[in-house]
DSSP file (Angstrom, degrees, kcal/mol; ACC not computed):
  #  RESIDUE AA STRUCTURE BP1 BP2  ACC     N-H-->O    O-->H-N    N-H-->O    O-->H-N    TCO  KAPPA ALPHA  PHI   PSI    X-CA   Y-CA   Z-CA
    1    1 A X              0   0    0      0, 0.0     2,-0.2     0, 0.0    20,-0.1   0.000 360.0 360.0 360.0 137.8  256.0  -49.6  143.4
    2    2 A X        -     0   0    0     21,-0.3     2,-0.4    18,-0.3    21,-0.1  -0.505 360.0-163.7 -77.9 147.2  254.2  -46.4  142.6
    3    3 A X        -     0   0    0     -2,-0.2     2,-0.4     2,-0.0    14,-0.0  -0.998   7.4-172.1-133.8 139.5  256.0  -43.1  142.9
    4    4 A X        -     0   0    0     -2,-0.4     2,-0.4     9,-0.1    13,-0.1  -0.997  11.8-175.0-129.7 131.1  254.5  -39.7  143.0
    5    5 A X        -     0   0    0     -2,-0.4     2,-0.3     4,-0.0     4,-0.0  -0.942  10.8-173.0-131.1 153.7  256.6  -36.6  142.9
    6    6 A X        -     0   0    0     -2,-0.4     3,-0.1     4,-0.0    -2,-0.0  -0.892  42.7-106.0-133.9 164.3  256.2  -32.9  143.1
    7    7 A X  S    S+     0   0    0     -2,-0.3     2,-0.3     1,-0.1    -1,-0.0   0.755 107.7  22.4 -68.2 -21.7  258.6  -30.1  142.7
    8    8 A X  S    S-     0   0    0      2,-0.0     2,-0.2     0, 0.0    -1,-0.1  -0.994  88.5-108.3-142.4 149.0  258.7  -29.5  146.4
    9    9 A X        +     0   0    0     -2,-0.3     2,-0.3     4,-0.1     3,-0.0  -0.521  41.0 173.4 -76.6 138.7  257.8  -31.8  149.4
   10   10 A X     >  -     0   0    0     -2,-0.2     4,-2.0     1,-0.1     5,-0.2  -0.937  47.1-106.5-139.2 163.4  254.7  -31.1  151.3
   11   11 A X  H  > S+     0   0    0     -2,-0.3     4,-2.1     1,-0.2     5,-0.2   0.877 121.5  53.7 -57.0 -36.6  252.7  -32.8  154.1
   12   12 A X  H  > S+     0   0    0      1,-0.2     4,-2.5     2,-0.2    -1,-0.2   0.927 108.2  48.2 -65.0 -44.7  250.1  -33.8  151.5
   13   13 A X  H  > S+     0   0    0      1,-0.2     4,-2.5     2,-0.2    -1,-0.2   0.856 109.7  53.1 -64.8 -34.8  252.7  -35.4  149.2
   14   14 A X  H  X S+     0   0    0     -4,-2.0     4,-2.1     2,-0.2    -1,-0.2   0.905 110.6  46.0 -65.2 -43.1  254.1  -37.3  152.2
   15   15 A X  H  X S+     0   0    0     -4,-2.1     4,-2.1     2,-0.2    -2,-0.2   0.918 113.6  50.4 -64.5 -42.9  250.7  -38.7  153.1
   16   16 A X  H  X S+     0   0    0     -4,-2.5     4,-2.3     1,-0.2    -2,-0.2   0.917 111.0  48.1 -62.6 -43.0  250.0  -39.6  149.5
   17   17 A X  H  X S+     0   0    0     -4,-2.5     4,-2.5     2,-0.2    -1,-0.2   0.904 109.5  52.2 -65.7 -39.9  253.4  -41.4  149.2
   18   18 A X  H  X S+     0   0    0     -4,-2.1     4,-0.8     2,-0.2    -1,-0.2   0.883 109.1  52.2 -60.9 -39.1  252.8  -43.3  152.4
   19   19 A X  H >< S+     0   0    0     -4,-2.1     3,-0.9     1,-0.2     4,-0.3   0.939 110.8  46.1 -60.7 -48.6  249.4  -44.4  151.0
   20   20 A X  H >< S+     0   0    0     -4,-2.3     3,-1.7     1,-0.2   -18,-0.3   0.896 106.8  58.8 -63.3 -41.2  251.1  -45.7  147.8
   21   21 A X  H 3< S+     0   0    0     -4,-2.5    -1,-0.2     1,-0.3    -2,-0.2   0.682  93.4  67.6 -63.4 -19.7  253.8  -47.5  149.7
   22   22 A X  T << S+     0   0    0     -3,-0.9    29,-2.1    -4,-0.8     2,-0.4   0.609  95.7  67.2 -74.0 -12.3  251.2  -49.6  151.6
   23   23 A X  E <   -A   50   0A   0     -3,-1.7   -21,-0.3    27,-0.3    27,-0.3  -0.892  55.1-167.1-118.9 138.8  250.3  -51.4  148.3
   24   24 A X  E    S+     0   0A   0     25,-2.3     2,-0.3    -2,-0.4    26,-0.2   0.650  81.8  14.7 -91.7 -17.5  252.3  -53.8  146.2
   25   25 A X  E     -A   49   0A   0     24,-1.5    24,-2.6     2,-0.0     2,-0.3  -0.995  59.2-173.2-155.2 148.7  249.8  -53.6  143.2
   26   26 A X  E     -A   48   0A   0     -2,-0.3     2,-0.4    22,-0.2    22,-0.2  -0.988   1.9-176.9-145.5 137.2  247.0  -51.4  142.0
   27   27 A X  E     -A   47   0A   0     20,-2.3    20,-3.4    -2,-0.3     2,-0.5  -0.994  12.6-152.8-133.1 141.6  244.6  -51.8  139.1
   28   28 A X  E     -A   46   0A   0     -2,-0.4     2,-0.8    18,-0.2    18,-0.2  -0.964   3.2-160.2-117.9 120.2  241.9  -49.4  138.0
   29   29 A X  E     -A   45   0A   0     16,-2.6    16,-2.2    -2,-0.5     2,-0.4  -0.867  14.4-148.5-102.1 103.3  238.9  -50.8  136.2
   30   30 A X  E     +A   44   0A   0     -2,-0.8    14,-0.3    14,-0.2     3,-0.1  -0.615  23.7 171.1 -77.5 124.1  237.2  -47.9  134.3
   31   31 A X  E     +     0   0A   0     12,-3.0     2,-0.3    -2,-0.4    13,-0.2   0.793  67.0  12.4 -99.3 -41.0  233.5  -48.4  134.1
   32   32 A X  E     -A   43   0A   0     11,-2.0    11,-2.9     2,-0.0     2,-0.4  -0.999  59.2-173.3-142.8 138.3  232.3  -45.0  132.7
   33   33 A X  E     +A   42   0A   0     -2,-0.3     2,-0.4     9,-0.2     9,-0.2  -0.993   8.2 173.8-132.8 126.3  234.2  -42.1  131.2
   34   34 A X  E     +A   41   0A   0      7,-2.6     7,-3.2    -2,-0.4     2,-0.4  -0.994   5.3 178.2-133.0 138.8  232.6  -38.8  130.3
   35   35 A X  E     +A   40   0A   0     -2,-0.4     2,-0.3     5,-0.2     5,-0.2  -0.991  11.6 165.4-141.2 146.5  234.3  -35.7  129.1
   36   36 A X  E >   -A   39   0A   0      3,-2.6     3,-2.8    -2,-0.4    -2,-0.0  -0.921  62.9 -45.8-146.6 172.2  233.5  -32.2  127.9
   37   37 A X  T 3  S-     0   0    0     -2,-0.3     3,-0.1     1,-0.3    -2,-0.0  -0.125 126.5  -7.9 -47.0 114.6  235.8  -29.2  127.5
   38   38 A X  T 3  S+     0   0    0      1,-0.1    28,-1.8    27,-0.1     2,-0.4   0.409 120.6  83.7  83.2  -0.8  238.0  -28.9  130.5
   39   39 A X  E <   -AB  36  65A   0     -3,-2.8    -3,-2.6    26,-0.2     2,-0.4  -0.997  47.3-178.7-142.7 133.4  236.3  -31.6  132.6
   40   40 A X  E     -AB  35  64A   0     24,-2.4    24,-2.8    -2,-0.4     2,-0.4  -0.999   7.7-164.7-129.6 131.0  236.6  -35.4  132.7
   41   41 A X  E     -AB  34  63A   0     -7,-3.2    -7,-2.6    -2,-0.4     2,-0.5  -0.962   7.1-170.6-114.9 133.0  234.6  -37.7  135.0
   42   42 A X  E     -AB  33  62A   0     20,-2.7    20,-3.2    -2,-0.4     2,-0.5  -0.982  10.8-164.1-128.0 120.1  235.7  -41.3  135.6
   43   43 A X  E     +AB  32  61A   0    -11,-2.9   -12,-3.0    -2,-0.5   -11,-2.0  -0.910  33.8 150.9 -98.4 127.4  233.6  -44.0  137.3
   44   44 A X  E     -AB  30  60A   0     16,-3.0    16,-3.2    -2,-0.5     2,-0.5  -0.940  47.2-123.8-151.7 167.1  235.9  -46.8  138.2
   45   45 A X  E     -AB  29  59A   0    -16,-2.2   -16,-2.6    -2,-0.3     2,-0.5  -0.983  26.7-151.0-118.6 116.6  236.7  -49.7  140.6
   46   46 A X  E     -AB  28  58A   0     12,-3.0    12,-2.8    -2,-0.5     2,-0.6  -0.772   8.3-165.5 -89.9 129.5  240.1  -49.5  142.2
   47   47 A X  E     -AB  27  57A   0    -20,-3.4   -20,-2.3    -2,-0.5     2,-0.3  -0.951  11.0-177.6-119.4 111.8  241.6  -52.9  143.1
   48   48 A X  E     -AB  26  56A   0      8,-3.2     8,-2.4    -2,-0.6     2,-0.5  -0.816  19.2-153.5-109.1 147.0  244.6  -52.7  145.5
   49   49 A X  E     -AB  25  55A   0    -24,-2.6   -25,-2.3    -2,-0.3   -24,-1.5  -0.991  22.7-141.6-113.9 123.1  246.8  -55.5  146.8
   50   50 A X  E >   -A   23   0A   0      4,-3.3     3,-2.3    -2,-0.5   -27,-0.3  -0.387  26.8-103.8 -79.1 162.6  248.4  -54.6  150.1
   51   51 A X  T 3  S+     0   0    0    -29,-2.1   -28,-0.1     1,-0.3    -1,-0.1   0.747 123.2  53.8 -59.1 -24.8  251.9  -55.5  151.0
   52   52 A X  T 3  S-     0   0    0    -30,-0.3    -1,-0.3     2,-0.1   -29,-0.1   0.356 124.1-103.1 -90.4   4.7  250.6  -58.3  153.3
   53   53 A X  S <  S+     0   0    0     -3,-2.3    -2,-0.1     1,-0.3   -30,-0.0   0.221  75.2 137.7  95.9 -12.8  248.5  -59.7  150.5
   54   54 A X        -     0   0    0     -5,-0.1    -4,-3.3    33,-0.1     2,-0.4  -0.332  46.9-131.9 -65.9 149.7  245.1  -58.4  151.5
   55   55 A X  E     -B   49   0A   0     -6,-0.2     2,-0.4    31,-0.1    -6,-0.2  -0.822  15.7-165.2-105.9 143.0  242.8  -57.1  148.7
   56   56 A X  E     -B   48   0A   0     -8,-2.4    -8,-3.2    -2,-0.4     2,-0.5  -0.993   3.8-173.2-126.2 122.3  240.9  -53.8  148.7
   57   57 A X  E     +B   47   0A   0     -2,-0.4     2,-0.4   -10,-0.2   -10,-0.2  -0.975  13.4 174.8-118.6 120.4  238.2  -53.3  146.1
   58   58 A X  E     -B   46   0A   0    -12,-2.8   -12,-3.0    -2,-0.5     2,-0.3  -0.966  29.6-136.9-136.2 117.0  236.8  -49.8  146.1
   59   59 A X  E     +B   45   0A   0     -2,-0.4    20,-0.5   -14,-0.2     2,-0.3  -0.557  36.5 178.3 -68.3 133.9  234.3  -48.0  143.8
   60   60 A X  E     -B   44   0A   0    -16,-3.2   -16,-3.0    -2,-0.3     2,-0.5  -0.982  27.0-153.5-137.7 147.6  235.6  -44.5  143.1
   61   61 A X  E     -BC  43  77A   0     16,-2.1    16,-2.6    -2,-0.3     2,-0.4  -0.990  18.5-162.5-118.8 124.8  234.5  -41.5  141.0
   62   62 A X  E     -BC  42  76A   0    -20,-3.2   -20,-2.7    -2,-0.5     2,-0.4  -0.856   5.7-162.5-108.4 142.8  237.3  -39.3  139.8
   63   63 A X  E     -BC  41  75A   0     12,-2.9    12,-2.2    -2,-0.4     2,-0.4  -0.992   9.5-170.8-124.1 127.2  236.9  -35.7  138.6
   64   64 A X  E     -BC  40  74A   0    -24,-2.8   -24,-2.4    -2,-0.4     2,-0.5  -0.969  12.0-155.9-122.2 128.5  239.7  -34.1  136.5
   65   65 A X  E     -BC  39  73A   0      8,-3.0     7,-3.0    -2,-0.4     8,-1.4  -0.920  17.2-159.3-101.7 129.2  239.9  -30.5  135.5
   66   66 A X  E     + C   0  71A   0    -28,-1.8     2,-0.4    -2,-0.5     5,-0.2  -0.919  14.1 176.3-116.6 131.6  242.1  -30.1  132.4
   67   67 A X  E >  S- C   0  70A   0      3,-2.8     3,-1.7    -2,-0.4    -2,-0.0  -0.996  73.0  -8.1-135.2 129.1  243.8  -26.8  131.4
   68   68 A X  T 3  S-     0   0    0     -2,-0.4    -1,-0.1     1,-0.3     3,-0.1   0.859 129.2 -55.9  53.5  39.7  246.1  -26.4  128.4
   69   69 A X  T 3  S+     0   0    0      1,-0.2     2,-0.3    -3,-0.0    -1,-0.3   0.513 119.0  99.1  76.5   5.7  246.1  -30.2  127.9
   70   70 A X  E <  S-C   67   0A   0     -3,-1.7    -3,-2.8     0, 0.0     2,-0.6  -0.913  83.2-101.5-125.7 151.5  247.3  -31.0  131.4
   71   71 A X  E     +C   66   0A   0     -2,-0.3    -5,-0.3    -5,-0.2     3,-0.1  -0.593  37.1 176.8 -70.6 119.8  245.5  -32.1  134.6
   72   72 A X  E     +     0   0A   0     -7,-3.0     2,-0.3    -2,-0.6    -6,-0.2   0.700  67.3   0.5 -95.3 -25.4  245.2  -28.9  136.7
   73   73 A X  E     -C   65   0A   0     -8,-1.4    -8,-3.0     2,-0.0    -1,-0.4  -0.962  61.3-172.4-162.7 141.4  243.2  -30.5  139.5
   74   74 A X  E     -C   64   0A   0     -2,-0.3     2,-0.4   -10,-0.2   -10,-0.2  -0.995   1.3-171.2-140.4 151.3  241.8  -33.9  140.4
   75   75 A X  E     -C   63   0A   0    -12,-2.2   -12,-2.9    -2,-0.3     2,-0.4  -0.998   8.5-155.8-137.5 136.3  239.5  -35.2  143.1
   76   76 A X  E     -C   62   0A   0     -2,-0.4     2,-0.5   -14,-0.2   -14,-0.2  -0.950   7.8-160.1-111.9 135.3  238.6  -38.8  144.0
   77   77 A X  E     +C   61   0A   0    -16,-2.6   -16,-2.1    -2,-0.4     2,-0.3  -0.960  27.4 139.6-117.7 124.0  235.3  -39.6  145.7
   78   78 A X        -     0   0    0     -2,-0.5     2,-1.0   -18,-0.2   -18,-0.1  -0.939  60.0 -83.4-154.2 170.6  234.9  -42.9  147.6
   79   79 A X     >  -     0   0    0    -20,-0.5     4,-2.1    -2,-0.3     3,-0.2  -0.716  36.9-166.2 -85.3 103.2  233.4  -44.4  150.8
   80   80 A X  H  > S+     0   0    0     -2,-1.0     4,-2.9     1,-0.2     5,-0.2   0.875  86.0  54.6 -61.5 -38.0  236.2  -43.8  153.4
   81   81 A X  H  > S+     0   0    0      1,-0.2     4,-2.3     2,-0.2    -1,-0.2   0.898 108.2  50.5 -64.3 -38.4  234.7  -46.2  155.9
   82   82 A X  H  > S+     0   0    0     -3,-0.2     4,-2.1     2,-0.2    -1,-0.2   0.918 111.6  47.4 -63.3 -44.3  234.7  -48.9  153.3
   83   83 A X  H  X S+     0   0    0     -4,-2.1     4,-2.8     2,-0.2     6,-0.3   0.948 113.7  47.6 -61.3 -49.3  238.3  -48.3  152.5
   84   84 A X  H  X S+     0   0    0     -4,-2.9     4,-2.2     1,-0.2    -2,-0.2   0.874 110.8  51.1 -63.8 -37.0  239.3  -48.2  156.1
   85   85 A X  H  < S+     0   0    0     -4,-2.3    -1,-0.2    -5,-0.2    -2,-0.2   0.919 116.1  41.0 -66.2 -43.7  237.5  -51.4  157.0
   86   86 A X  H  < S+     0   0    0     -4,-2.1    -2,-0.2    -5,-0.2    -1,-0.2   0.882 124.8  34.6 -72.0 -37.1  239.1  -53.3  154.1
   87   87 A X  H  < S-     0   0    0     -4,-2.8    -3,-0.2    -5,-0.2    -2,-0.2   0.749  91.9-132.9 -90.5 -26.4  242.6  -52.0  154.5
   88   88 A X     <  +     0   0    0     -4,-2.2     2,-0.2     1,-0.3    -4,-0.1   0.503  67.1 126.1  79.3   4.3  242.9  -51.6  158.2
   89   89 A X        -     0   0    0     -6,-0.3     2,-0.5    -5,-0.1    -1,-0.3  -0.658  53.7-145.2 -92.7 151.0  244.3  -48.1  157.5
   90   90 A X              0   0    0     -2,-0.2    -9,-0.0    -3,-0.1   -10,-0.0  -0.978 360.0 360.0-116.2 118.3  242.9  -44.9  159.1
   91   91 A X              0   0    0     -2,-0.5    -1,-0.1   -11,-0.1   -72,-0.0   0.438 360.0 360.0-100.4 360.0  243.1  -41.9  156.8
């Protein structure tokens, strides 16, 4: 099971943890990786197995801002309707 922690609990972290708890397995297939100073772009396909055995396959583009060697911010871009249709979840 995946775990994500923050120094303090927030509504965002609670939603993110509930999302992770819905899946028994996750694999990320990186297709393209591009980087330049302070910025990393990752084109990937995320493959999730839900706790009930259903599979979710989702193309995603991730954008990471790096400061002092650490991820300072990240954003994932994907088709929400595709995810909701495959998973049965509403985000």
